[in-house]
N, C-alpha and C positions, 0 to 999 in steps of 0.2 A: 522254323516257326514263323508266325505272322509278322514279327518285327522286321523281317528281311523282305517282305512282300509289299508291293504297291497297293494302295487303297483307292477305291473309286467313290466319288460322291454320287449318290443316287437321289434324284429329285423327282417327285411325283407331280404331274401336271394334269389338268383337265383336257387341254387341247394341244396336241403336239405341234400343230401349225402355228398357233400363237406363240408357243414356247420357242419354236425354231427361230422366229423373227427376233424375239427378245435375246435369246442366248447367242445367236450368231451376229445379228445386226447391232444390237445395243451393247452387249458385253464383249463382242469380238471373239468368241470362242471358235476354234477351228473344228469343223465336222470331220469325223472319221467313220469308216464303215461300221454300221451297227449289225449285231448278230441276229436281231429279232425284228420283225415288222412292227411298226408303230413305236419304235424306240429310237431316240436320238443319242448319238455318241459323240463326245467332243474331247479334244485335246486342249488342255489348259496348262501351259508350261510343261512340266514333267508329270502332270497329273491327268486323270480322266474324269469326266463328268458324264453320267448317264441320266438321261431325261426320259421318263416313261409315263404313259397314260395310266391314271388311277382315279378311282372314285374318292380316294382319301386325299387328293391333292390339296395343299394349302392348310391342312389341319395341324401340322406341327407348329407348336408355339415357341420353338427354339431355333437357333441358327442351323440351317441345313448345309451350308457350304461357306468357307472363308477363303479369301485370296490374300496372300501376303504381297504387298506392293512396296516399291521403293519410295514413292512420293504420294502419300495418301491425299494431300490437298489437290494435286494435279488430277488424280484419278477421280476424286469426287467431282471436281469441276467438269471433267470430260463426260462423266455419266450424267450429271445434272443437265448438261447441254443436250443430251440425247433424250431428255424427258424423265430420267430416273428421279424419284422422290425419296429422300432419305428419312429414316425413322429417327426419332429423338427419344431417348430413354433416360429416366432418372435413377441412377445407381448411386448408392452411398459413396462419398469421396471422389466422385467423378465429375469433372467440369466439362463443359462443352464450348467449343469455338465453332460457331456455325453448325454445320452438319457433322463435325468431327468430335468424338468423345475423347477426353484426355485423362489418362491414368498413369501418372509418373511419366516414363519415357514412351509409353505405348499410346498410339492413336488408333481409334477404331471408328468405323462408320457402318451403319446398317441400312439396307434397303430391301424391298420385296420384289419378287418377280410377278408377272400378271396373275398368278394363282395365289399369291400371298405367302409364298415360301420366303422365309427370312434368309437373306444372304448378307455377307459382310466383307469389309476390307479391313486389314490391319497393317500397320507399318509406321514409318517415321514421317 
């Protein structure tokens, strides 16, 4: 069944060249051979991220991909230094410390790619 299979995050973009710069240079994802022309494939830890051109890029109003990190403060600072702007949300019972949202022991931060796809970090 699917519970034993790997999943791939698939993210729609308008311009794969702009996306390539963001996902490789800004986020540091490692490119892997893509199976289709116009598609970018990346390795991220033990996961895969597929970036493809679509007229529907950026229309998802929910988180498209999440990375679990060991030190969220450090990751936020590193991405901010590369020009990433973090989103701030008002959720019931959630406090915010700078760009990091705090819910109990969980910390989360959200940002968008150049097409407006919502991406997030979670961790301690």
